[in-house]
Every structure is written in C-alpha cells, then in structure tokens.
C-alpha positions in Angstrom: -4.2 39.9 -19.4 -1.9 39.6 -16.3 -5.1 38.5 -14.3 -5.8 35.6 -16.7 -2.3 34.0 -16.2 -2.5 34.5 -12.6 -5.9 32.9 -12.4 -4.9 30.1 -14.7 -1.8 29.4 -12.5 -4.1 29.5 -9.5 -6.5 27.0 -11.1 -3.7 24.6 -11.9 -2.4 24.8 -8.2 -5.9 24.1 -7.0 -6.2 21.0 -9.2 -2.8 19.8 -8.2 -3.7 19.9 -4.4 -3.9 16.6 -2.6 -7.5 15.3 -2.1 -8.1 14.7 1.6 -11.4 12.8 1.2 -10.2 9.2 0.5 -12.6 7.0 2.0 -11.5 4.0 4.0 -11.1 0.8 1.9 -13.0 -2.4 2.6 -9.7 -4.0 3.6 -9.1 -1.2 6.2 -12.6 -1.6 7.6 -12.2 -5.3 7.8 -8.9 -5.0 9.6 -10.6 -2.5 11.9 -13.5 -4.9 12.8 -10.9 -7.8 13.3 -8.8 -5.6 15.5 -11.7 -4.7 17.7 -12.9 -8.3 17.8 -9.4 -9.5 18.8 -8.9 -6.8 21.3 -12.2 -7.7 23.1 -11.6 -11.5 22.9 -7.9 -11.4 24.3 -8.7 -8.8 27.0 -11.9 -10.6 28.3 -10.1 -14.0 28.2 -7.0 -12.6 30.0 -9.1 -10.8 32.7 -11.4 -13.8 33.4 -8.6 -16.5 33.8 -5.7 -16.5 36.2 -2.6 -15.8 34.1 0.9 -14.8 35.3 1.6 -11.2 35.8 4.3 -11.2 33.1 1.8 -12.5 30.6 -0.7 -9.9 31.6 2.0 -7.2 30.9 2.5 -8.7 27.5 -1.2 -8.7 26.8 -1.4 -5.0 27.8 1.5 -4.0 25.7 0.1 -5.6 22.7 -3.3 -4.1 23.3 -1.7 -0.6 23.6 0.3 -1.3 20.4 -2.9 -2.2 18.6 -4.7 0.8 19.8 -1.8 3.2 18.9 -1.1 1.5 15.7 -4.5 2.6 14.3 -3.8 6.2 15.4 -0.4 6.3 13.7 -1.7 4.7 10.6 -4.5 7.4 10.3 -1.9 10.1 11.0 0.6 8.8 8.3 -1.8 7.6 5.6 -1.6 9.7 2.5 -4.6 11.5 1.3 -6.4 11.5 4.6 -7.9 14.5 6.3 -6.5 15.7 9.6 -8.0 14.5 12.9 -10.9 16.5 14.4 -11.1 17.6 17.9 -13.5 14.6 18.7 -11.1 12.2 17.1 -8.2 13.6 19.1 -10.2 13.3 22.2 -11.3 9.6 21.5 -7.7 8.6 20.5 -6.4 10.0 23.8 -9.1 8.0 25.8 -8.3 4.8 23.9 -5.0 4.1 25.6 -6.1 5.4 28.9 -9.1 3.1 28.8 -6.9 0.1 28.9 -6.3 0.8 32.6 -9.6 -0.8 33.3 -8.6 -4.3 32.4 -5.2 -3.7 33.5 -6.4 -3.5 37.2 -7.1 -7.3 37.2 -4.2 -8.2 34.8 -1.2 -6.4 36.6 -2.2 -7.6 40.1 -3.1 -11.3 39.1 -6.6 -10.8 40.2 -9.0 -12.5 37.9 -12.5 -11.2 37.8 -15.9 -13.0 37.2 -16.9 -13.3 33.6 -19.5 -10.4 33.6 -16.8 -8.1 35.0 -14.2 -9.3 32.5 -16.5 -8.6 29.7 -17.3 -5.2 30.8 -13.6 -4.3 31.4 -12.8 -5.6 27.9 -15.8 -3.9 26.4 -14.7 -0.4 27.4 -11.4 -0.2 25.4 -13.1 -2.1 22.5 -15.8 0.5 22.3 -13.5 3.3 22.5 -11.5 1.8 19.6 -14.7 1.2 17.6 -15.7 4.8 18.2 -12.4 6.2 17.0 -12.4 4.0 13.8 -16.1 4.9 13.2 -15.3 8.6 13.5 -12.4 8.2 11.1 -14.5 6.4 8.6 -17.6 8.6 8.7 -16.4 10.8 5.8 
C-alpha cells in the first residue's frame, strides 16, 4: 500500500510540472518578422548613405539591443524550453555579425548599394535563423 501512495504522489508531481512546449504565438511570430525586416532596412539604409558617426553608433546600439532583446525574451519567457546548443551558437553569432555593417558605419565610409544590402543581410539572416530555431518546436 505504501507503493500506491508514493506512485500517486509522483503522478501528481508529474502532472504539476510546467510544460516546456508552448509554441510561439502568432503575435510573437509577426513581431519577429517585423524585427528582421526593420533590422535589414535600417542597416542597409544606414550603410548605403553617408551619415554622421554618432548616428551610426546609435543605429548599431539599437540593432544590438534588438538582437539581444529577442534572446532575453526567450530566456525569460515562462513555459519555454531551454536553449539548445545550436540556438546558443546562433545567438552568439548574432551580435558578432553586426560587426559587418559596423565597418562602414563607424568610419563614415558609405558603401555601394549591393555591398550595403549584403552587409545588412548577414545579421538579419542570423536573427531569422535564431528565431526559426526557437519556433521550430
């Protein structure tokens, strides 16, 4: 009889455990697509035109804040599974990839439009990959 009580308590403990498989809401997915679009547009525009270095720093700080904010959101969101190794790696590459458009922005060196598009696409693709990895389950 002692086993039945113990197994019943164990079953209640399992049923009371948090579920870590909450899917991303449609609002979160829409904000993710919007974030990636804004990141690409702002970085491409800032890299293609000649802007003051101070404004280039502001653009980079805001881009970094956007990339890090998604990671912090997923780390603190209740009911979410922990990050996998692949997600950890991609989330580390995200802020580092902002160095590509930073080269032109911090030295006030505008690049041609194709180069600006490529420089802006790299951090955007990394952010999109991170979000896709988080949303795949």
